[in-house]
C-alpha positions as CSV (number, residue, x, y, z in Angstrom):
1,M,86.9,105.3,67.8
2,K,88.9,108.4,68.3
3,T,93.1,108.4,69.5
4,G,92.1,110.5,72.6
5,K,89.7,107.8,73.1
6,I,91.7,105.0,72.8
7,R,94.3,107.0,74.3
8,L,92.1,107.0,77.8
9,L,91.3,103.4,77.6
10,I,95.0,102.2,77.5
11,A,95.9,104.8,80.4
12,A,92.7,102.9,82.6
13,M,94.0,100.0,82.1
14,I,97.8,100.3,82.6
15,S,96.3,102.2,85.6
16,F,94.1,99.4,87.1
17,V,97.2,96.9,86.3
18,F,99.3,99.1,88.3
19,S,97.0,99.2,91.2
20,I,96.3,95.9,92.2
21,V,100.1,95.6,91.7
22,Y,101.1,98.6,93.9
23,N,98.6,97.7,96.3
24,G,99.9,94.2,96.7
25,L,102.9,95.4,97.4
26,V,102.2,98.2,99.9
27,H,99.5,96.1,102.1
28,L,100.9,92.5,101.9
29,V,105.0,93.1,101.9
30,I,105.6,97.1,103.4
31,L,102.5,97.5,105.7
32,G,102.0,93.4,106.2
33,T,102.7,93.6,109.8
34,A,101.0,96.8,110.5
35,N,97.8,95.5,108.7
36,K,97.9,92.0,110.7
37,Q,96.6,94.7,113.5
38,V,93.2,95.0,112.4
39,E,92.7,92.1,111.1
40,S,90.3,90.4,113.1
41,L,88.4,93.8,111.9
42,R,88.2,91.6,108.7
43,R,84.8,90.0,107.3
44,V,85.1,86.4,107.7
45,D,83.7,85.8,104.1
46,F,86.4,88.8,102.9
47,S,87.1,85.6,99.6
48,S,84.1,85.6,98.3
49,K,83.5,89.4,98.1
50,A,87.2,89.9,96.9
51,W,85.8,90.6,93.6
52,I,84.0,93.6,94.9
53,S,87.4,95.5,94.9
54,L,88.6,94.3,92.3
55,L,85.7,95.8,90.2
56,A,85.9,99.0,92.4
57,T,89.4,99.3,91.7
58,L,88.3,98.8,87.6
59,A,86.2,101.6,88.0
60,V,88.5,104.0,89.5
61,S,90.9,103.5,86.8
62,F,88.6,104.2,84.3
63,L,87.1,107.4,86.4
64,F,90.7,108.7,87.2
65,P,92.1,110.2,84.4
66,M,88.8,112.5,84.5
67,I,88.8,113.4,87.4
68,Y,93.1,113.4,89.1
69,S,93.9,116.3,88.4
70,H,91.3,118.2,90.6
71,F,91.0,115.6,93.9
72,V,93.3,113.0,94.1
73,S,95.2,114.2,96.9
74,V,92.1,115.2,99.0
75,I,90.1,112.4,98.1
76,A,92.7,110.0,99.3
77,I,93.4,111.3,103.0
78,M,89.8,111.8,103.2
79,V,88.9,107.9,102.6
80,D,91.5,106.7,104.8
81,V,90.2,110.1,107.6
82,N,87.1,108.2,107.4
83,Q,88.0,104.6,107.8
84,Y,89.9,105.9,111.3
85,V,86.5,107.9,112.6
86,L,84.5,104.7,111.8
87,Y,86.8,101.3,112.8
88,P,89.2,100.9,116.2
89,L,92.0,101.7,113.8
90,P,95.6,102.5,114.6
91,F,96.3,106.3,113.6
92,S,99.4,105.1,112.4
93,L,98.0,102.5,109.8
94,V,95.9,105.0,108.6
95,A,98.7,107.7,108.1
96,S,100.2,104.9,106.3
97,W,97.3,103.6,104.4
98,A,97.4,107.8,103.2
99,L,100.8,108.6,102.2
100,F,100.6,105.5,100.4
101,G,97.4,106.5,98.5
102,V,98.4,109.6,97.9
103,V,101.5,108.5,96.5
104,E,99.9,105.7,94.1
105,F,97.4,108.4,92.8
106,S,100.3,110.3,92.1
107,L,102.2,107.3,90.0
108,I,99.1,106.9,88.0
109,G,98.4,110.5,88.0
110,L,102.2,110.3,85.7
111,I,100.9,107.3,83.7
112,V,98.0,108.3,82.8
113,G,99.4,111.9,82.3
114,L,101.7,110.3,80.0
115,I,99.7,108.5,77.9
116,V,96.6,110.7,77.5
117,K,98.4,114.2,77.1
118,D,97.7,116.0,73.6
119,K,100.9,114.4,71.2
120,T,100.7,118.4,69.5
């Protein structure tokens, strides 16, 4: 396997671990109280579908290094604004999600950049 592909794989794996830890900190600790406001909207069978969220996070971790430089901030804000339109969510919570999403993807971009950048 070429060095560039190995670096990409390492960056994706580190991004995945970072995303799990970061989202746990943000959604369970920092925004824990605010997220309780929308708890009644959550699926009753959420626990049985948590693997889908992990799989999606893993997919984003591999796709992210390829798209970061062009679309990261736009994607994070669009996803959260769409949630505001679809569900009766407090705007302050959606704005917090968007802000933390931009921070998360910026930090992942830094991680990926440090690992994948050309070492010449």
